[in-house]
Structure formats: C-alpha cells, structure tokens
Phi, psi and omega in degrees: 000317184263066180244163173071014175285139180283327183241130181296328181292326178289326176295319178294320178298315179299318179301315180295317182292320183295316188266342187238341181277139176291167187298315182294326176294320180298320180299316179291322179295323178296318179296318180291325178294320179292322177297317177297321181300323181290340183265353184296131176246141185291340185264014183232139171266141186245137178278149178298323181301319180290315181298315180298319180296318182293327183275315188258347188059031180233131181280113182277139178262357182249159178055040182293333184265003184279123175248143183232141178290153185300316182297322180290321178297317180299314180298317182291325178294322177297318177293320181298320177300316180293318182293316179296315180294328177295323180285334179277318177055066179275131174298148181302322183290338183267000180293149182291346180210177182298142179243126179264139172269170178297316180297322180293322176292325177300317180287324181294317184257001179057050180229168178274163180296332177295327177294319176299321179296323178293321179296324180295335179281350179259274184220012176277107186280125176247149178227157179273131176230165176268118176248104182055042177086358182245139179282123179218159179287135174223168185228123177297147182300323179293323178294318179294316180298318179297318181295320180295317181297326185261359181220040186297313182295320179296321180292317180297318180296319179295320179294321179293323181292324185269350185287131178264143173283163180296325178296317178297319180300316181295322178296316180295321180294319180296312179294323178297322178294321179297315180291322180296327179293338177272000176100010180284144177282166177304320179295317180293322177296315179299322180294318179296315182290331178296320181293329184257338187260348179072018177244161180290153180296324180293321178297315180292318180298320179292324178296315180292322179295318178297322178297316180295323179293327182267353181225065184295337181282333179229064183288156176289317187246119180271157179286136183280167182283190181287165179303142183284148175283163182297322179296322179293320177299321178295322178296319178298316182295318179295319178296321178296318180294334179269009171104002178291135183288155181294320180297321178294319178294324179297318179290318184296320184256010178055051181232166176279160177298319179298321180292325177296316177299320179295318179297315179300315179296319180293318179292323177295319178294323178297320176296323179293322179295335180273356180296133179282076182269086176249130184216160175268116183285154180214140179301335183291339180296319180289343182267355180271106183243323185273159179293328180293319179295317179292323178295325178293317181290319185264008182286184180292158181294134180295150179290148181292304179214179178291168183297318181296316180296326179296315179298319181294318180295322180295324179289323181285320184229074179294142181294129179231136178265153178299153181288148175089000180276144174299158183303321184289334174279326179295331180293342177298332183278355176285338181274129181291152176289156179282140172283163177304322180292318179295318180298315179298319180297315183293318180292320178296317180297313182299313182289327178292320178295320176294322178299315179297318179296320181293319180297315179293323180295324178295332181271359185279130176277115185293333181278322177230071183290144179274123183298322180297317179295318180295323177299318179295317180299313181295323179294316179297316183293316180297322177295322178295320178295319177298318178295319178299319179296325175299316181295315181298314182299322181287347183243008180295327179296333178296320178296318179299316181297317180290320181297323181297331181280346182250008180287137174214174183302338183269351185235159178252139179300318185289327175293321178296319179296320179297314178294322180293325178296322177296319177296322178296316180299317178293325181293327178298319180290329187265348186289128179266097183289343184289347181277349176088006179273160176280143182293327182301325178296313180292318181295320178299317179295318182294315181292317180296320179297321177294317178296321182297329178276320188284321186294314177301322178296320179294317179296319179298323180295316181290322183296335179295336186248012175291134183231016182288327182280120183290343180295345182293339182265002179290152181293133179225168178290138179290107181247026180292146183288158176297134183297320181297318179295321179296318179295320179295318179297322180295319178296322178296320178295319179295320177297322180294319178296316179298322180294320178291321182295333178292347174286347185257160174277179188300315182291320179296319177300315181301316182293314182295316182298317182282325180293324184253005176062044184280346178285157181295123179070017184258137177268147177301143180250156177282168178300320181294319180298315179295319180298321179294329180290320184257000172081033177228170180284162179293331177293322177294322176298319179299319180295315180296320179297317179297318179294319180294319178297325177296320178293320178294322178298318179295320178294321179293320178296327179295335178257014177057040178259148176247095183250105185302323182297340181257001179284000000 
C-alpha cells in the first residue's frame, strides 16, 4: 500500500495517519493535503515540519532538518490522498459533492485514459471511493474544476490531439468489424488498429465501445457461447496440430482468437503434465550451471576407440549372429556393443534431460502456460527419448540371447523376445547408473526374472487344454464350483479391476481397457488400433501402456496382491 513514495518521512507520515487517525480526522486531513498541493511551487524546497503542520495541524518535533524538493512533495501528496481515501472507503453516493470516474472524464474532455493518468501525476487530485462495493479512483467536482481553471490550454491541446474525425471513426469501425468477424477480441482489434491507424489503443477501444453502446442491434462484438467441454477443447487442439489456422477455429467454435490460443496452450500443457518423466536423480545435476558443463553432458556419445583400432578390432572379432535367426533379428548383431564410457554417457545424458524437463514442468502454470517453457520441456523430453532408444537398440541382442535359452515347446521365441523387449525398456528407466554397475548385468536379471514368472503361467494355461490323454474323458465325481460363488468372485474381480483403473487418468484407462479387452464383449485391440482412436502413434501407445501398467503394479503391491500380468 505504501509504495512509490519519494521521501521516506512522507511514507512514515502516511502510515501513521492511515492506521491511527479517526475517520473524521482523515477527511479533514485529505482536504488540507489537497489545499497544500495546489500551493506547491516548483522553485521552493519544503521542510517536512511545514508539510506535516499543514496536513495534521500538529507541530512535529522530528525530522526538523529534512527538506524535500517540490516535485517529490507533489508526488507524495497525491499518493497520500489516495492512501487516506482508500482507508476511509466512502461510497460514491455519500460523497459531499459529485464524483467523476475516469471514463466520465475521458468523455467530458474527449481524451484517452492515459491522458487522465498523466494529469494525475501533475495536479489532478484523485481519491478512492466505493463504486458498487469496489474501490476505484474518482475525482471530486471541485478538484476537477480547479484543475480545469489552471490547465485550460493543456486540456484543449490534449482534446484536439485525441479527437477523431467522423471519417476516421467510420474507417476504424469498418476495419474493427472485419477483425471481429474473424474472432478477435476488442483488445486484439484495438491493438491491430493501433499499429495501422496511428492512434492510441485506448482511443480506438473507446470509439468501438461507444459504437456498440449506441448500436445494440448491430454490435461489432457478439457475446460468446458457454464454456467449452473438455472433449471440444481436445478437438480444437488436434485440429490446430493438424494445421488448422487459429482464425478458422475461432469462427468455427464462436470463440476469440485469444481464447483459442489459450485453449491450445492449456491442452499442450496438459499433455506435458502426462508425460512419464521418471529419472534417476544425481547430485551432479544440481552442480551443472554453466553452458559448457551442460554441453559436455548432453553432447554426442564418445567414440569407443580410434579409427585404426576399430578396424583392427573388427578384423579380430567380426560381429556374428547366432544361427537360425531371421534376417531382421540377425541385423541386431551388426550394431557394436556400448563401451562402459559410452553407456555411462548415454545414461547420464538421458536422466539429466529428464531432470531438466521435470524441473521446468514443475514451474509451468497450467492455466497460463508459457509457450517458451513448453518448447524447452518438449525438446528436453524428446532428446531423452532419443537417447533412451539408443540404449535400447544397443541392447536388443541381449534380449534375443536370453530368449533363446528359455524357448520350449510351449513358448514361442518371438513372443519371448516381445516380452523381453518390454522388460528391457522398463529396465532402462529404472537402472541407477550412479552405482557404477554395467547395464547388461541389470538388464539380464530383469529380463530373466520376467521370463521366470511368465513361462510357468503360460505352461499352466496350455496344460489345461491338453486332450491327448484319454483318461481325461473317464467318469469322475462332479467337483464343479457353486455358480453363486463363481458369480460373486467374478463381481469382486470386476470391482477390483475398476478400483485399480481409477488410479489411471482418462487416456491411460482407455488404452488399458482396449488393449486387454476389459469392456463387456470387447476384444483386445492392437497398438495401432488404439493409436488410431486417440490420434497418436503405436509407439506412443506402447509407452503410455507401460507407464499405466507400472501404476497398476504399484496399486496391486499396495494391497499385497500377486498379479502375474502386472509383474
């Protein structure tokens, strides 16, 4: 409240009057302060003792030697008037005389509100009044009359400068109607016309507002519709991403251009909040401050050895794939394995990029997201995904080697490789490179552990349907379970699934339900089918599915359940 005072002693005086003077005293002090303001001369320095005496009628014993320049005294007196009146909060109707608003003065003198603001910095005294319960600046009729008498030439010059000809008004109205038809708001229209018309934005905005008030049957700006639903916002965002212009979307949905931009930004921010940014933290991330250090961490992967050494190593140990593999699997062995230095660099780079993205995402305002910040988050995250793909690609042959050791008549090599690749992708996110271990050791344990759980379940499933043994058809005692108990168990399982699904957001629920056919009478869908429904690639669906399964696994562990499909 007590800001922008030129002199600290005047700020202290205002503080004392606001908090300790009774209301009737404040009213008299405001009148005396305004009277003193009218007497200030630019060629005289004023003592604090004199100013305090004129306002409070009290002889001050402190700050006797403090002198203040006239311009500073004038500025502080204007602030003091506003602060005192703000603490009194008199309704406009209870004022002793007529009170003018800023808009009313603009119309009276045919000037912009910025001109009124300039006048207030000189000698136009403003006070705070209650207008329909809200504190706003107003001007007593006596204050306005005094200002007019002593600044007549200045007021006339300001009015002539701001006055629009009828031809100019019609031109602005015509152009404003064209822009309004494209969905621009009054503020946006005024900004556009200001750049081309050479007039202030406030003057143009007041002209357009006056036209709408006098022409209610054909207004420039129509009232917009009701708030958009979430599904409609998603449609707007998808159309924008596919190249539809903002102006076209504004017309289609009867919205302003600014609101379309806000919707696009909010939906983009919502997508960023759903990104699975999980990383292994390291103390060294907080120590990276300079651009050179960050460039070193995020730079290209170091070379394994020199060019000559590489040729020699290739001749001694040429890459060979195991026999019997299809060509597309055999090509995995054409890529050289990562050295410990390369592996450490890629894991540090991936986790640092995720760390940077997570820090920026925490600072993002979901209601008014900053486009520049979102660009940085997406760039960091996409770079992290590219680095992760490098790590995964370099270790795919490891999955093939482990899968070959677990093949049996009941399992398929390609199914094992598919399951093993998912375990490998999850292992990349969970591997703590700061401990100094090789990733291949951790990945081998993760993939083997997954096979150890999945293969017995698969064998048990097949053994249930073996029919080679004729003894299976021998008469046996009917040991079928009670139907009522089975229905109750089924309902409990469905309730449990619904409870777990509530741990996921809408998109994750949609993907899990469709991928595993959890809906009534619904068949499981492929990654591509689900991706086509929600407008993303099948690889993105795979990533979201993996993240959702991790959340479901955590929920199951919280209830001490052992669900093999979620392990």
